N, C-alpha and C positions, 0 to 999 in steps of 0.2 A: 504494500500500500504506500501511497505517497503522502507527504505532509499536507498538501492541498486537499486531498480526499479526506484525510483524517480530520482536518480542521472543519471542513464543510459538514461532515457527519456529526462531529461533536457540537457544533454551533447551531445546527438546524433546529433542534428542539426549542431554542430560545425564541425563535419566530421572527428574527430580524433578517431583512434581505441581505444576502452576501453575494459578492461578485469578485472575480479575480482581475487584477490590473487596474480597471477603471469601472465606474458604475455606468452602465448603459441606460439610456432613457432618462426620464424625469425622476430624480432621486426623491425618495420619501423623507420624512422628518428624521428618521434614524436608519442607518445602514452601515455595513462593514465592507471594506475593500481589502482583499488579501493580495499582497504583493510578494512574489517569491524574491528572495534576496541572495541566497547562496545555495550551492549544491556541490559541496566539496568532497573529494576523496582524501580522507585524513589519515587513515591507518593502513600501513603496508606491512606485509610479511612476504619474504621471498620476492620482493619487488612487485607484488600483486595487491591491488586495492581490495579490501574486504568489507569496508564500511563507508557509508555515505553520511555526511552531515548536511541536513537540509535546514534552511532558515527562511523565515518569512516575517513580514510585518503586517499586522492587522491594524487598519486605520478605521477607527470608530468615528463616525460623523453623526452629530446629534444637534437638533435645534432646541432640545430640552435639557434638563439636568441629566448628565451622562453617567453620574457616579454609580447608580444602581446597575445599570447595564454593563459598566466596566467590571464590576464585581461578578456579575453573572458570567461574562466572557472569561474572566480569570478562573473561576471555579470550573467551568466546562473544559478549558484548556488543560488545567492541572489534572483533572479527572482522567484525561486521555494520556497521562504520563508524558506530556510535552513540556519541555522546559521553557519558562519565561525568562528571557535574558534582559529585558528592559521594559519599563512602562513609563510613559511620559505624556504630559499634556503639551501638545504642539501649539495650540492657541485657538483663539476665536477668529474666524474668517469673516471680516466685515462685509465683504461682497456677497457671500452666500448665506451668512447668519448661522453657520454651523460651528459648534465646538469640535475640535479635531483632537482625538486622543489616540496614541499609538501603543501597541503591544507587540514587542518583538519576541519571536519564539524560535526554538530549534529542537530537532530530534535526530537521533542517530539511528540509521537503518543498516541492516546487513545487505551487502550486495546480492542482487538476485542472480541465481545460477551458479553460486559458489558452492 
């Protein structure tokens, strides 16, 4: 399974729209965009990669108070044994009227076919 698939499965029960890369169409008052950030081969044995480190950023956009939703996302991510490497408030976007909050995540996967 990939990090993107896992995140979509874990976050789906929360009921917030989720898209990858960019939100297509007219965005609702609250939504999440998942941006893949890294897909590294980190560990080697006998010059062969055996593990992949996948990283992504979840950008939460909300026109309301985002704190409760931030905690729901955090609990869901951690329940899937995905590591949260950073959480930060990016800021209020005056032009769109959205609060932007970022959650960076990573997970280690065994290489398929090894």
